C-alpha positions as CSV (number, residue, x, y, z in Angstrom):
1,X,103.6,-55.1,153.1
2,X,106.3,-53.9,150.7
3,X,107.5,-50.3,151.2
4,X,106.2,-49.2,147.8
5,X,102.8,-50.5,148.6
6,X,102.8,-48.9,152.0
7,X,103.8,-45.5,150.5
8,X,100.9,-45.8,148.1
9,X,98.5,-46.7,150.9
10,X,99.8,-43.8,153.0
11,X,99.0,-41.4,150.1
12,X,95.5,-42.8,149.7
13,X,94.8,-42.5,153.5
14,X,95.9,-38.9,153.6
15,X,94.0,-38.0,150.4
16,X,90.8,-39.3,151.9
17,X,91.2,-37.6,155.3
18,X,89.5,-34.3,156.0
19,X,91.7,-33.5,159.0
20,X,95.4,-34.0,160.0
21,X,96.4,-37.5,161.0
22,X,99.1,-38.2,163.5
23,X,101.9,-40.7,162.9
24,X,100.4,-42.9,165.7
25,X,97.0,-43.1,163.8
26,X,98.7,-43.7,160.5
27,X,100.9,-46.4,162.0
28,X,97.9,-48.2,163.5
29,X,96.1,-48.2,160.1
30,X,99.2,-49.5,158.2
31,X,100.4,-51.8,161.1
32,X,103.8,-50.2,161.4
33,X,105.7,-48.1,164.0
34,X,105.5,-44.3,164.3
35,X,109.2,-44.2,163.4
36,X,108.4,-46.0,160.1
37,X,105.7,-43.4,159.4
38,X,108.1,-40.6,160.0
39,X,110.6,-42.1,157.5
40,X,107.8,-42.7,154.9
41,X,106.5,-39.2,155.2
42,X,110.1,-37.8,154.8
43,X,110.6,-40.0,151.7
44,X,107.3,-38.9,150.1
45,X,108.1,-35.2,150.9
46,X,111.5,-35.7,149.2
47,X,109.6,-36.9,146.1
48,X,107.7,-33.6,146.2
49,X,104.4,-35.2,147.4
50,X,102.5,-32.3,148.9
51,X,102.3,-33.6,152.5
52,X,102.2,-30.9,155.2
53,X,102.5,-31.2,159.0
54,X,104.9,-32.0,161.7
55,X,105.5,-34.7,164.4
56,X,102.9,-34.3,167.2
57,X,100.6,-32.1,165.1
58,X,99.7,-34.5,162.4
59,X,99.9,-34.7,158.6
60,X,97.6,-33.6,155.8
61,X,97.7,-33.9,152.0
62,X,97.4,-30.6,150.1
63,X,94.2,-30.5,148.1
64,X,94.4,-31.1,144.4
65,X,97.0,-33.8,144.4
66,X,96.0,-36.6,142.1
67,X,97.5,-40.0,141.3
68,X,97.7,-41.2,137.7
69,X,94.3,-42.5,136.6
70,X,93.6,-46.2,136.2
71,X,93.5,-47.0,132.5
72,X,90.5,-49.4,132.5
73,X,87.4,-49.1,130.4
74,X,83.9,-49.4,131.9
75,X,83.6,-53.2,131.5
76,X,87.1,-53.8,132.8
77,X,86.3,-51.8,135.9
78,X,83.0,-53.7,136.4
79,X,84.9,-57.0,135.9
80,X,87.3,-55.9,138.7
81,X,84.5,-54.9,141.0
82,X,82.7,-58.3,140.5
83,X,86.0,-60.3,140.9
84,X,87.0,-58.4,144.0
85,X,83.6,-58.8,145.5
86,X,83.7,-62.6,144.9
87,X,86.8,-62.8,147.2
88,X,84.2,-62.6,150.0
89,X,83.4,-66.2,149.2
90,X,86.9,-67.5,149.8
91,X,87.0,-67.0,153.6
92,X,90.5,-65.5,153.1
93,X,90.3,-62.4,155.4
94,X,93.6,-61.0,154.2
95,X,92.6,-61.1,150.6
96,X,89.2,-59.6,151.5
97,X,90.9,-56.7,153.2
98,X,93.2,-56.2,150.1
99,X,90.2,-56.3,147.9
100,X,88.5,-53.6,150.0
101,X,91.5,-51.4,149.6
102,X,91.6,-51.8,145.9
103,X,87.9,-51.0,145.7
104,X,88.5,-47.8,147.6
105,X,91.1,-46.8,145.0
106,X,88.7,-47.6,142.1
107,X,85.9,-45.6,143.8
108,X,88.2,-42.6,144.1
109,X,88.6,-42.6,140.3
110,X,85.2,-43.9,139.0
111,X,81.6,-43.6,139.8
112,X,80.2,-46.1,142.4
113,X,78.4,-49.1,141.1
114,X,76.1,-50.3,143.9
115,X,74.0,-52.2,141.3
116,X,76.8,-54.8,141.0
117,X,76.1,-57.2,143.8
118,X,77.8,-60.6,144.7
119,X,76.3,-63.0,147.2
120,X,78.8,-63.5,150.1
121,X,78.1,-67.1,150.8
122,X,81.0,-69.5,150.4
123,X,83.9,-70.9,152.4
124,X,84.0,-70.3,156.1
125,X,86.1,-67.3,157.3
126,X,89.6,-68.0,158.6
127,X,88.7,-66.6,162.0
128,X,91.4,-67.6,164.6
129,X,88.8,-67.3,167.4
130,X,87.0,-70.3,165.7
131,X,90.2,-72.3,165.4
132,X,90.5,-71.7,161.7
133,X,93.9,-71.6,160.0
134,X,95.0,-68.3,158.5
135,X,95.0,-68.6,154.7
136,X,97.4,-65.7,154.6
137,X,99.9,-67.8,156.5
138,X,99.4,-70.7,154.0
139,X,100.0,-68.3,151.1
140,X,103.2,-67.0,152.7
141,X,104.5,-70.5,153.2
142,X,103.9,-71.3,149.5
143,X,105.6,-68.1,148.4
144,X,108.6,-68.6,150.7
145,X,108.9,-72.4,150.0
146,X,108.6,-73.2,153.7
147,X,107.5,-76.5,155.2
148,X,104.5,-76.6,157.5
149,X,103.5,-78.9,160.3
150,X,99.8,-79.5,160.3
151,X,97.4,-81.2,162.7
152,X,94.6,-82.4,160.4
153,X,91.3,-84.1,161.0
154,X,89.7,-86.0,158.2
155,X,86.0,-86.4,157.4
156,X,85.8,-89.2,160.1
157,X,87.4,-86.9,162.7
158,X,90.7,-89.0,162.7
159,X,93.6,-86.7,163.7
160,X,97.1,-86.9,162.2
161,X,100.2,-84.8,162.3
162,X,101.8,-84.0,159.0
163,X,104.9,-82.2,157.7
164,X,104.1,-80.9,154.2
165,X,105.6,-78.9,151.4
166,X,102.7,-76.5,150.3
167,X,102.5,-75.9,146.6
168,X,99.0,-74.3,145.9
169,X,95.9,-73.0,147.5
170,X,92.6,-73.9,145.7
171,X,89.5,-71.7,146.3
172,X,86.3,-73.7,145.9
173,X,82.8,-72.4,146.4
174,X,82.3,-74.1,149.8
175,X,85.9,-74.6,151.0
176,X,89.5,-73.8,150.4
177,X,92.0,-76.7,149.8
178,X,95.8,-76.7,150.4
179,X,97.7,-78.8,147.9
180,X,100.9,-80.1,149.3
181,X,103.5,-82.9,149.2
182,X,102.9,-84.9,152.3
183,X,106.0,-86.5,153.9
184,X,103.8,-88.9,155.9
185,X,102.0,-90.2,152.8
186,X,105.0,-89.7,150.5
187,X,102.8,-88.1,147.9
188,X,100.5,-85.2,147.0
189,X,97.5,-84.7,149.3
190,X,94.8,-82.0,149.5
191,X,93.8,-80.6,152.9
192,X,90.6,-78.8,153.5
193,X,91.5,-75.6,155.4
194,X,88.5,-75.9,157.7
195,X,89.9,-79.3,158.9
196,X,93.4,-78.0,159.7
197,X,93.3,-77.5,163.4
198,X,96.9,-76.4,163.9
199,X,99.5,-75.0,161.5
200,X,103.1,-74.2,162.3
201,X,105.6,-72.8,159.8
202,X,108.9,-74.6,160.3
203,X,112.4,-73.3,159.9
204,X,112.9,-76.0,157.2
205,X,112.6,-74.8,153.6
206,X,112.3,-76.6,150.3
207,X,114.0,-73.8,148.3
208,X,114.0,-74.3,144.5
209,X,111.6,-77.3,144.6
210,X,108.2,-75.6,144.5
211,X,108.0,-75.0,140.8
212,X,108.9,-78.6,139.9
213,X,106.5,-79.9,142.6
214,X,103.7,-77.7,141.3
215,X,104.2,-78.9,137.7
216,X,104.0,-82.5,138.8
217,X,101.0,-81.8,140.9
218,X,99.2,-80.0,138.0
219,X,99.9,-82.9,135.6
220,X,98.8,-85.6,138.1
221,X,96.2,-84.1,140.3
222,X,95.0,-80.6,139.5
223,X,91.6,-81.3,138.0
224,X,91.4,-85.1,138.5
225,X,90.0,-86.9,141.4
226,X,92.0,-85.8,144.4
227,X,93.4,-87.7,147.3
228,X,92.3,-85.8,150.4
229,X,94.1,-85.8,153.7
């Protein structure tokens, strides 16, 4: 999580709390150390954010502090709510958690809209306990142009080891697909995430190649019949 995002989240947590929160509790919520929380609190206080408290006693936000409002009209807010709710269908737990945080921010500034409902059925969740690959890790590899070593089982349960250059993640209704340049097949392949049984991020990168690879993939494969696995 970037520091600016973390500071915003810290403000939101303190605004929502009715009692002081210790650095330990805040660190657990934001998945950082207590020392990081102390530094963040000091930075916010230096920016005149009305946070009161001390180490060991806990911190609280002075009442009446408001963040700038979201400049969305009613239909734009409803579009956001539906779109964020539909992330439940992707099976991407990290995106679902991010969507939940965004919805909390929207709820803090707008009336609830329980009448907007989205069915949750879709791709299976990326639960490590079930042997499912983390889609957050796949997205990180795409962003960082980092090669992956995959253990993949096709529809006939044949297992292969691949080294790939990931270029895109495609969210379908019933599954999520990783589009990548496969060094074994010397071409683009699409891997169902629920058939990736092992995924290791390698030290090898393909820096500067992802944009060109993605353009070629889009021209050749994006919405045509795909070669899978």
